[in-house]
C-alpha positions as CSV (number, residue, x, y, z in Angstrom):
1,M,-19.5,154.6,-134.7
2,I,-16.0,153.2,-134.5
3,Y,-13.2,155.2,-136.2
4,E,-10.6,153.1,-138.0
5,P,-7.6,155.1,-139.2
6,D,-6.6,154.8,-142.8
7,P,-3.1,153.2,-142.8
8,T,-2.3,154.7,-146.3
9,Y,-0.1,157.7,-146.5
10,W,0.6,159.7,-149.7
11,N,3.8,161.3,-150.9
12,H,2.4,163.3,-153.8
13,D,0.8,160.6,-156.0
14,V,2.7,157.6,-154.5
15,A,0.9,155.7,-151.7
16,Y,2.5,154.0,-148.7
17,C,0.2,151.5,-147.0
18,I,1.5,150.4,-143.6
19,E,0.4,147.0,-142.3
20,R,1.3,144.9,-139.3
21,T,3.6,142.0,-140.3
22,H,2.8,140.1,-137.0
23,K,1.4,141.0,-133.6
24,L,4.8,140.1,-132.0
25,T,6.8,142.3,-134.4
26,L,5.2,145.7,-134.2
27,D,8.6,147.2,-134.7
28,K,8.8,145.5,-138.2
29,P,5.9,146.8,-140.2
30,C,5.1,145.8,-143.8
31,I,4.9,148.7,-146.3
32,I,3.2,148.4,-149.7
33,I,4.4,151.1,-152.0
34,K,1.9,151.9,-154.8
35,I,3.2,153.8,-157.8
36,P,0.9,155.0,-160.5
37,F,1.4,153.5,-164.0
38,D,1.7,157.0,-165.6
39,R,4.7,157.9,-163.4
40,L,6.5,154.9,-164.9
41,G,5.4,155.4,-168.4
42,L,3.3,152.2,-168.4
43,D,0.1,151.3,-170.1
44,E,-2.6,148.9,-169.0
45,N,-1.9,146.3,-171.6
46,R,1.3,144.9,-170.0
47,D,1.7,141.3,-168.9
48,Q,1.2,141.8,-165.2
49,V,3.3,138.9,-164.1
50,V,6.3,139.9,-166.3
51,L,5.9,143.6,-165.2
52,S,5.8,142.7,-161.5
53,D,8.7,140.3,-161.8
54,F,10.8,142.9,-163.7
55,A,10.0,145.7,-161.3
56,L,10.9,143.7,-158.3
57,R,14.3,142.9,-159.7
58,E,14.9,146.6,-160.5
59,W,13.8,147.5,-157.0
60,V,16.3,145.2,-155.2
61,P,19.3,147.4,-155.8
62,H,17.5,150.4,-154.3
63,I,16.9,148.5,-151.1
64,V,20.6,147.6,-151.1
65,A,21.4,151.3,-151.5
66,L,19.1,152.3,-148.6
67,N,20.7,149.7,-146.3
68,E,24.2,151.0,-147.2
69,L,23.2,154.4,-146.0
70,I,22.3,153.2,-142.5
71,Y,24.6,150.2,-142.1
72,N,26.5,149.9,-138.9
73,R,28.4,146.7,-138.4
74,S,28.7,147.1,-134.7
75,R,24.9,147.0,-134.2
76,P,22.3,144.3,-135.1
77,D,19.4,145.3,-137.4
78,K,17.0,145.5,-134.4
79,E,19.1,148.4,-133.0
80,N,20.3,149.9,-136.2
81,G,17.2,149.5,-138.5
82,A,17.1,147.9,-141.9
83,Y,15.0,147.6,-145.1
84,Y,14.0,144.1,-146.5
85,C,12.5,143.0,-149.8
86,F,12.1,139.7,-151.5
87,R,15.0,138.7,-153.7
88,P,13.7,136.4,-156.5
89,T,15.5,133.5,-158.1
90,N,15.9,133.5,-161.9
91,V,12.4,132.2,-162.6
92,V,9.4,134.4,-163.4
93,L,6.5,133.8,-161.0
94,Q,3.5,135.6,-159.5
95,R,4.4,136.9,-156.1
96,N,3.0,139.1,-153.3
97,A,6.3,141.2,-153.2
98,S,5.3,142.9,-156.4
99,N,2.0,143.1,-158.2
100,V,-0.5,145.3,-160.0
101,E,-3.5,146.8,-158.4
102,V,-6.4,149.0,-159.7
103,I,-7.7,151.6,-157.3
104,S,-10.6,153.8,-158.5
105,E,-9.9,152.8,-162.1
106,K,-6.3,154.0,-161.7
107,W,-3.5,151.4,-162.2
108,Y,-0.7,151.0,-159.7
109,L,2.5,149.0,-159.5
110,C,2.8,147.7,-155.9
111,L,6.1,146.9,-154.2
112,M,6.1,145.2,-150.8
113,I,8.9,145.7,-148.2
114,T,9.3,145.2,-144.5
115,V,11.2,147.7,-142.4
116,Q,13.0,147.0,-139.1
117,L,12.6,150.2,-137.1
118,P,15.6,151.1,-134.9
119,F,15.0,150.3,-131.2
120,R,14.2,153.5,-129.1
121,N,15.3,155.8,-131.9
122,N,12.1,157.5,-133.2
123,D,14.0,160.2,-135.0
124,K,15.9,157.7,-137.2
125,A,12.7,155.7,-137.7
126,M,10.9,158.8,-139.0
127,R,13.8,159.6,-141.2
128,M,13.9,156.1,-142.7
129,L,10.1,156.0,-143.4
130,C,9.4,159.7,-144.3
131,K,12.6,160.9,-146.0
132,M,14.9,158.1,-147.1
133,L,12.3,155.7,-148.4
134,P,10.3,158.2,-150.5
135,K,13.5,159.6,-151.9
136,E,14.7,156.2,-153.1
137,V,11.2,155.4,-154.6
138,E,11.6,158.6,-156.7
139,K,15.0,157.4,-157.9
140,F,13.4,154.0,-158.8
141,I,10.7,155.9,-160.8
142,V,13.3,158.0,-162.6
143,K,15.5,155.0,-163.5
144,F,12.7,152.7,-164.5
145,D,13.9,151.2,-167.8
146,L,11.1,150.7,-170.3
147,I,13.6,149.3,-172.9
148,K,14.7,146.5,-170.5
149,L,11.1,145.9,-169.6
150,N,10.1,145.6,-173.3
151,A,13.0,143.0,-173.8
152,A,11.6,141.0,-170.8
153,C,8.1,141.1,-172.4
154,V,9.5,140.0,-175.8
155,L,11.3,137.1,-174.2
156,S,8.2,136.1,-172.2
157,K,6.1,136.1,-175.4
158,K,8.7,133.9,-177.1
159,Q,8.8,131.5,-174.2
160,N,5.0,131.2,-174.1
161,R,4.8,130.6,-177.9
162,I,7.2,127.7,-177.5
163,R,5.1,126.3,-174.6
164,D,2.0,126.6,-176.8
165,W,3.8,124.9,-179.6
166,L,4.9,122.0,-177.3
167,K,1.2,121.4,-176.3
168,T,0.2,120.7,-179.9
169,S,3.4,119.0,-181.2
170,D,5.2,115.7,-180.9
171,Y,7.6,117.2,-178.4
172,C,7.7,117.6,-174.6
173,A,10.8,119.8,-174.3
174,F,13.1,122.1,-176.2
175,I,16.7,123.3,-175.6
176,A,17.7,126.3,-177.8
177,N,21.2,126.3,-179.3
178,G,23.5,128.6,-177.4
179,S,21.9,127.9,-174.0
180,I,24.3,127.7,-171.1
181,L,23.2,124.8,-168.9
182,P,25.9,124.5,-166.2
183,R,25.4,126.7,-163.1
184,N,27.8,128.9,-161.2
185,K,28.7,128.0,-157.6
186,D,25.7,129.7,-155.9
187,D,23.3,128.6,-158.7
188,S,22.4,132.2,-159.4
189,G,23.3,132.1,-163.1
190,P,25.3,130.5,-165.9
191,L,28.8,129.1,-165.3
192,E,31.4,131.5,-166.7
193,N,33.1,130.2,-169.8
194,A,30.8,127.2,-170.0
195,L,30.3,125.6,-173.4
196,P,27.1,126.7,-175.2
197,F,24.6,124.0,-176.0
198,T,24.5,122.7,-179.6
199,S,21.8,120.3,-180.7
200,P,22.7,117.0,-182.5
201,E,21.8,117.4,-186.2
202,E,19.3,114.6,-186.1
203,D,17.3,116.2,-183.2
204,E,17.5,119.8,-184.3
205,V,14.1,121.5,-184.8
206,E,13.0,125.1,-185.4
207,I,10.4,126.7,-183.1
208,C,9.4,130.3,-183.4
209,G,12.5,131.2,-185.4
210,L,14.8,129.4,-182.8
211,R,16.8,126.3,-183.5
212,G,17.7,123.7,-180.9
213,M,17.2,120.2,-179.7
214,G,13.7,118.8,-179.4
215,I,12.9,116.0,-177.1
216,K,9.9,114.0,-178.4
217,H,7.2,112.4,-176.4
218,G,8.0,108.8,-175.5
219,V,11.1,107.5,-173.8
220,T,14.4,109.4,-173.9
221,V,17.6,108.2,-172.4
222,I,20.5,110.7,-171.6
223,T,23.7,108.8,-171.0
224,G,27.5,109.4,-170.9
225,G,30.5,109.0,-168.6
226,G,31.0,110.6,-165.2
227,Y,30.9,114.5,-165.2
228,S,29.7,114.6,-168.8
229,G,26.7,116.8,-168.1
230,K,23.9,114.3,-167.8
231,S,22.5,115.5,-164.6
232,T,23.1,119.1,-165.6
233,L,20.9,118.6,-168.6
234,L,18.2,116.9,-166.5
235,D,18.3,119.8,-163.9
236,A,17.9,122.3,-166.7
237,L,14.8,120.5,-168.0
238,N,13.4,120.3,-164.5
239,S,13.8,124.0,-163.9
240,A,12.3,124.8,-167.3
241,I,8.7,124.2,-166.1
242,Y,8.9,127.9,-165.3
243,N,10.1,130.8,-167.6
244,H,13.5,132.2,-166.8
245,I,14.8,135.7,-167.0
246,I,17.2,137.2,-169.6
247,G,20.8,136.3,-168.8
248,D,20.0,133.1,-166.9
249,G,21.5,130.9,-169.7
250,R,18.4,128.6,-169.7
251,E,15.8,131.2,-170.7
252,L,15.2,129.3,-173.9
253,V,15.0,125.9,-172.3
254,I,11.3,125.0,-172.2
255,T,9.7,121.9,-170.7
256,D,6.2,120.6,-170.4
257,Q,4.8,122.5,-167.4
258,S,3.4,119.3,-165.9
259,A,6.8,117.7,-165.6
260,M,8.0,116.3,-162.3
261,E,11.4,115.0,-161.1
262,I,10.9,111.6,-159.5
263,S,13.3,110.0,-157.1
264,A,13.5,107.4,-154.3
265,E,12.4,109.0,-151.0
266,E,13.2,106.4,-148.3
267,G,11.3,107.1,-145.1
268,R,8.3,109.0,-146.5
269,P,4.8,108.1,-145.4
270,I,2.4,106.6,-147.9
271,K,-1.4,106.3,-147.5
272,N,-3.7,104.0,-149.4
273,I,-1.9,104.1,-152.8
274,N,-2.1,101.5,-155.6
275,I,1.5,100.6,-156.4
276,T,0.7,97.3,-158.1
277,P,2.2,98.5,-161.5
278,F,5.6,98.3,-159.8
279,I,5.1,96.2,-156.7
280,K,3.1,93.0,-157.2
281,W,2.7,92.0,-153.6
282,I,3.7,93.2,-150.1
283,P,4.4,90.7,-147.2
284,N,1.5,91.0,-144.8
285,G,0.0,93.9,-146.6
286,S,-1.8,95.2,-149.7
287,A,0.0,96.6,-152.7
288,E,-3.3,97.8,-154.2
289,Q,-4.0,100.0,-151.1
290,F,-0.5,100.4,-149.8
291,S,0.2,102.3,-146.6
292,T,3.3,102.8,-144.5
293,D,4.8,105.4,-142.2
294,Y,8.3,104.6,-143.5
295,A,8.6,103.6,-147.1
296,S,11.6,101.8,-148.7
297,G,13.4,103.3,-151.7
298,S,11.4,101.2,-154.2
299,T,8.0,101.6,-152.6
300,S,8.5,105.4,-152.2
301,Q,9.6,105.8,-155.9
302,A,6.6,103.7,-157.0
303,A,4.3,105.9,-155.0
304,N,5.9,109.1,-156.3
305,I,5.3,108.0,-159.8
306,M,1.7,106.9,-159.2
307,E,0.9,110.2,-157.4
308,A,2.6,112.3,-160.2
309,I,0.5,110.6,-162.9
310,N,-2.7,111.3,-161.0
311,F,-1.7,115.0,-160.5
312,G,-1.8,115.3,-164.3
313,C,2.0,114.9,-164.8
314,K,2.8,114.1,-168.5
315,L,6.6,114.0,-168.2
316,L,8.7,112.1,-165.7
317,L,12.3,113.2,-165.1
318,I,14.4,110.4,-163.5
319,D,18.0,110.4,-162.6
320,E,19.6,106.9,-162.0
321,D,21.7,108.4,-159.1
322,R,18.6,109.4,-157.2
323,S,16.7,106.2,-157.8
324,A,16.4,102.9,-156.0
325,T,18.5,100.5,-158.1
326,N,16.2,97.5,-157.7
327,F,13.2,99.7,-158.7
328,V,14.8,101.0,-161.9
329,I,16.4,97.9,-163.4
330,Q,16.9,94.2,-163.0
331,D,19.3,92.5,-165.4
332,I,18.9,89.1,-167.1
333,K,21.2,87.3,-164.7
334,M,19.3,88.6,-161.6
335,R,16.0,87.7,-163.2
336,S,17.2,84.1,-163.7
337,L,18.6,83.9,-160.1
338,I,15.6,85.4,-158.3
339,K,12.5,83.4,-158.9
340,R,10.2,85.2,-156.5
341,E,10.5,88.9,-157.1
342,P,7.7,91.3,-156.1
343,I,9.2,94.3,-157.9
344,T,8.4,95.0,-161.6
345,P,11.3,97.3,-162.6
346,F,10.6,100.6,-164.3
347,T,12.2,99.2,-167.5
348,E,9.2,96.9,-167.8
349,R,6.6,99.8,-167.4
350,V,8.2,102.8,-169.0
351,R,6.9,102.1,-172.5
352,E,3.4,101.2,-171.2
353,L,3.4,104.5,-169.3
354,Y,3.6,106.3,-172.6
355,E,1.4,104.0,-174.7
356,A,-1.4,103.5,-172.2
357,V,-1.6,106.9,-170.3
358,G,0.5,109.3,-172.4
359,V,3.2,109.9,-169.8
360,S,6.7,110.4,-171.3
361,S,10.0,109.8,-169.5
362,V,13.5,111.4,-169.7
363,L,16.0,109.2,-167.9
364,V,19.6,109.9,-167.0
365,I,21.3,106.5,-167.1
366,G,25.0,105.9,-166.7
367,G,25.4,102.4,-165.3
368,S,23.0,100.1,-167.1
369,G,22.0,99.3,-170.7
370,E,18.6,97.9,-169.7
371,F,16.8,101.1,-171.0
372,L,18.5,101.2,-174.4
373,S,16.1,98.6,-175.9
374,V,13.0,100.5,-174.8
375,A,14.1,104.0,-175.6
376,D,12.9,106.1,-178.6
377,Q,15.7,108.6,-178.4
378,I,19.2,108.1,-176.9
379,I,21.5,111.1,-176.3
380,L,25.1,110.6,-175.4
381,L,26.9,113.5,-173.6
382,D,30.6,113.8,-173.9
383,N,32.0,116.8,-172.0
384,F,28.6,118.6,-172.3
385,V,28.5,117.9,-176.1
386,P,25.3,115.9,-177.0
387,K,25.3,113.3,-179.7
388,N,22.4,111.2,-181.0
389,V,23.4,107.5,-180.6
390,T,20.0,105.9,-181.0
391,Q,20.9,103.7,-184.0
392,E,24.3,102.7,-182.6
393,A,22.7,101.7,-179.2
394,K,19.9,99.8,-180.9
395,K,22.5,97.7,-182.8
396,L,24.1,96.8,-179.5
397,C,20.8,95.5,-178.3
398,E,20.2,93.3,-181.4
399,P,21.9,90.1,-179.9
400,D,19.8,90.4,-176.8
401,K,17.0,87.9,-176.3
402,P,13.7,89.7,-176.9
403,R,11.9,90.4,-173.7
404,E,8.3,89.3,-173.3
405,R,6.0,92.2,-172.7
406,I,4.1,92.0,-169.5
407,S,0.3,92.7,-169.4
408,F,-1.0,96.2,-169.1
409,T,-2.0,97.4,-165.6
410,K,-4.3,99.8,-163.8
411,W,-2.7,103.3,-163.3
412,E,-5.6,105.2,-161.6
413,I,-5.7,106.1,-157.9
414,E,-9.2,106.5,-156.6
415,R,-9.3,107.9,-153.1
416,K,-10.5,110.9,-151.1
417,I,-9.1,112.5,-148.0
418,I,-10.8,111.8,-144.6
419,T,-10.5,114.9,-142.6
420,D,-10.7,113.7,-139.0
421,R,-7.1,114.7,-138.4
422,F,-6.7,117.2,-141.2
423,S,-6.3,120.3,-139.1
424,S,-3.9,123.1,-138.2
425,Y,-4.8,122.6,-134.5
426,P,-2.7,120.0,-132.6
427,Q,-5.0,117.6,-130.8
428,G,-6.1,119.0,-127.5
429,S,-4.8,122.5,-128.4
430,G,-6.9,125.6,-129.1
431,T,-4.0,127.3,-130.9
432,E,-3.0,126.7,-134.5
433,K,0.5,125.5,-135.4
434,L,2.1,126.3,-138.7
435,I,5.9,126.3,-139.2
436,V,8.2,126.0,-142.2
437,S,11.7,124.9,-141.1
438,T,14.9,125.6,-142.9
439,M,15.8,122.0,-142.3
440,G,13.3,120.8,-144.9
441,Y,10.2,120.3,-142.8
442,M,6.7,121.8,-142.6
443,M,4.7,121.5,-139.5
444,L,0.9,121.8,-139.5
445,G,-1.1,120.9,-136.4
446,D,0.3,117.5,-135.4
447,E,2.0,116.9,-138.7
448,Q,5.7,117.1,-139.3
449,I,6.1,116.8,-143.1
450,D,9.4,116.0,-144.7
451,I,9.6,117.9,-148.0
452,R,13.3,117.4,-148.8
453,G,12.4,115.1,-151.7
454,L,10.3,117.7,-153.6
455,Y,12.8,119.1,-156.1
456,N,10.3,121.4,-157.9
457,I,9.8,123.9,-155.0
458,T,11.6,127.0,-156.1
459,S,12.1,128.9,-152.9
460,P,11.1,129.3,-149.2
461,A,8.5,131.8,-150.4
462,Q,6.8,129.2,-152.5
463,L,6.9,126.7,-149.7
464,A,5.4,129.3,-147.4
465,A,2.5,129.8,-149.9
466,I,1.9,126.0,-149.9
467,A,1.8,126.0,-146.1
468,F,-0.7,128.9,-145.9
469,L,-2.8,127.4,-148.7
470,I,-3.1,124.0,-147.0
471,R,-3.9,125.7,-143.7
472,K,-6.6,127.7,-145.3
473,I,-8.2,124.6,-146.8
474,A,-8.0,122.8,-143.5
475,I,-9.6,125.6,-141.4
476,S,-12.4,126.3,-144.0
477,N,-13.4,122.7,-144.4
478,Q,-16.7,121.6,-142.9
479,E,-16.9,118.2,-144.6
480,R,-15.6,114.8,-143.4
481,H,-14.5,113.8,-146.9
482,I,-12.8,116.2,-149.3
483,L,-12.4,116.0,-153.0
484,L,-9.0,117.5,-152.5
485,Y,-7.7,118.1,-156.0
486,E,-10.7,120.3,-156.8
487,K,-10.3,122.3,-153.6
488,I,-6.6,122.9,-154.3
489,K,-7.3,123.8,-157.9
490,K,-9.9,126.4,-157.0
491,A,-7.7,127.9,-154.3
492,L,-4.8,128.3,-156.7
493,E,-7.2,129.9,-159.3
494,D,-8.4,132.3,-156.6
495,M,-4.7,133.2,-155.7
496,E,-3.9,133.7,-159.3
497,R,-6.9,136.0,-159.9
498,E,-7.0,137.9,-156.6
499,G,-3.3,137.8,-155.6
500,V,-1.0,135.3,-153.8
501,D,-1.5,137.2,-150.5
502,L,-5.1,135.8,-150.4
503,V,-3.9,132.9,-148.2
504,F,-1.5,134.8,-145.9
505,S,-2.2,135.1,-142.2
506,S,-0.2,137.4,-139.8
507,F,-1.2,135.1,-136.9
508,F,1.9,132.9,-137.3
509,P,5.4,134.1,-136.1
510,G,8.6,133.0,-137.8
511,F,7.4,133.5,-141.4
512,E,9.0,136.0,-143.8
513,R,6.3,138.1,-145.5
514,W,7.0,136.8,-149.0
515,L,4.9,134.3,-151.0
516,E,5.2,132.8,-154.5
517,L,2.5,131.0,-156.5
518,P,3.1,127.2,-156.4
519,R,1.9,124.5,-158.8
520,I,-0.9,122.2,-157.9
521,H,1.6,119.3,-158.2
522,E,3.7,120.5,-155.2
523,V,0.7,121.3,-153.0
524,C,-0.7,117.7,-153.6
525,S,2.8,116.3,-153.0
526,V,3.1,118.0,-149.6
527,L,-0.4,116.7,-148.6
528,N,0.6,113.2,-149.6
529,R,3.5,113.2,-147.2
530,M,1.3,113.8,-144.1
531,K,1.3,110.9,-141.6
532,H,-1.8,111.6,-139.6
533,I,-4.4,112.2,-142.3
534,N,-6.1,109.2,-144.0
535,F,-7.1,108.6,-147.6
536,G,-10.2,106.4,-148.1
537,P,-11.4,104.7,-151.2
538,F,-13.2,107.1,-153.5
539,I,-16.5,106.0,-155.1
540,A,-16.8,108.2,-158.1
541,R,-20.1,109.8,-159.0
542,T,-20.8,111.4,-162.4
543,G,-18.5,114.3,-163.1
544,E,-16.3,113.8,-159.9
545,S,-12.7,112.9,-159.7
546,D,-9.9,113.4,-157.2
547,P,-6.4,112.5,-158.4
548,A,-4.8,113.8,-155.3
C-alpha cells in the first residue's frame, strides 16, 4: 500500500490545499483557500459566477496588503518572497482563481493564489504560509460585504434580463442612458468627467425599467467626424458581449453575445474556405476552396466574416479604419473604370447577410457614403452626442442612380479538420510544446499562431485557457477527421460544469496559473489561424454539422 499525504491543511474550518504549480517551480506552490459559506454569511442559492467574481475582487486588496508587509525593494521576489493572485478586468467571467466547491455536502468559496517562497529562508516561508496568510484570510472573512455582493447580484440579474429581452426582440444591442463609454488611460474604468450617453429620441427604448438607445437587427451605420466617439461606441458594443461590474461605466451596455468584431488581418493563414460571396475568382486558385499562408487584407476580411457566420455569429462589428478599403466599398467612378473586378464589396452583401442568414451589422463609417443607402439606422456622433440622421441621409441618397441588386450567394462552409498534423508534439519530438507569448502568438507543436487580430479575447488568462483546451482536444483525439465544432462545444460545456481548471496541465513552464472561460468563437478563431493543419471537404450525414 502506497501512502499519499493529504496536501490539505486546516486552520479551524478554513482549508488550505497546497499544489505544485510546475515541476520546475517547487518554490512557488499554488494554494487553494477554501472558506465555508456559513463563515461568510452565504446561502447556497447565490449565482456562483457572480459570487466568485465579486469575492476575487474583494480578495485582491488583501494580497496587496500581504505584499506590503514583506516588500523589500532591494531584493527580487525570489529572494524576498511574494503573494500572487489573479487581477480580473472589468468583465464578469467564470475563472479558476475563484470558484465554488461542495465537499461532503458543505459549500465552500475557493480562492486560488500562488506564493513565491523566499530562497533559503525557511522561517520566513513558514511565517508567510502559517501565520500571515491565515490572518489575512480571517480579515477577508470579517470584511466580506454582503450588501455589495447583493448589489452585484441585482446588477447581474438586470443585465441577464436585458440579454433575454434582446433574444426575443427586434434589437441586437442596448446602451442605457447615463452610460460612460470613453475609457481612462489604462482602460481600467470610465474616463473622468466624460459626457454620459443619452439616446436620440427616435431610438430610445425602455427595457426592464431602463431607458436607452436600442440598436435594431439589420444594418446600422455609426458616422461622424474625427474624434467624435464612433470607435469608442463600437468598442463599448464589442466589450458588451460580457457583463461588466458596477462602476465600469458600460455595465448597462448589452450586446448580442454572439457578436464579433471583424477586421482585415493581412498575413493570416486561411485553409479551404469559401469566400465567393466577396471574392468571385482568384488568379491560379479557387475562391470556393480558398487557401493561403499569407492572406491579403481583402481575402482575410472575407474569410473572417465567413468563419464568424459559421461560428454562429449574428452580429458583425466593423470599423472602417480596421478594414481593407477595397473590400468595404467601391464607388461608382471606380466601378466604371475597373471592368474586371474580382471583389464584391461589403456594401453589396451587407443587406443580403441580414435578409438571407439573419446576420446584422454595425459599421463605423467616416469616409464614404456608400453604406448610407443600404442602412436601416444611421447614427451621427458629434463630440460623443448621438443623433439619428437616417431620414436626412436617405434624402441625400435620392439623386443616386439605383444600384442593381446582385444575386444571392452561398454562405455555408462545409469542412472538417484533418488531424495528421493537429498535435501538441513538434514533428520528430517526444515532448509537447505549448507557449503563449506576450507578443501576440500562441505556439502548439509546430504551429506559431498569430492571434493579434482577435479583439474579443479579454485577457492572457482567457488565451491560456484556449491554449490548454486546444491542446487537450489534440492529445485526446484518436480520429483522422474531427467534427471540430462539436468537440469544442462539449469541452467548453465540461469546463463550465466542472470548472475551468479541467484543461490545465502543470507540465508546461512559463504559464501563469490563471484561466478564464472563453467563448467558442475565439477557440475556433485560433484553430482557423493554424498553418499546418488541413481542412477537408465535409460530407454531411444526418444530424452532423461542423461550422468551424
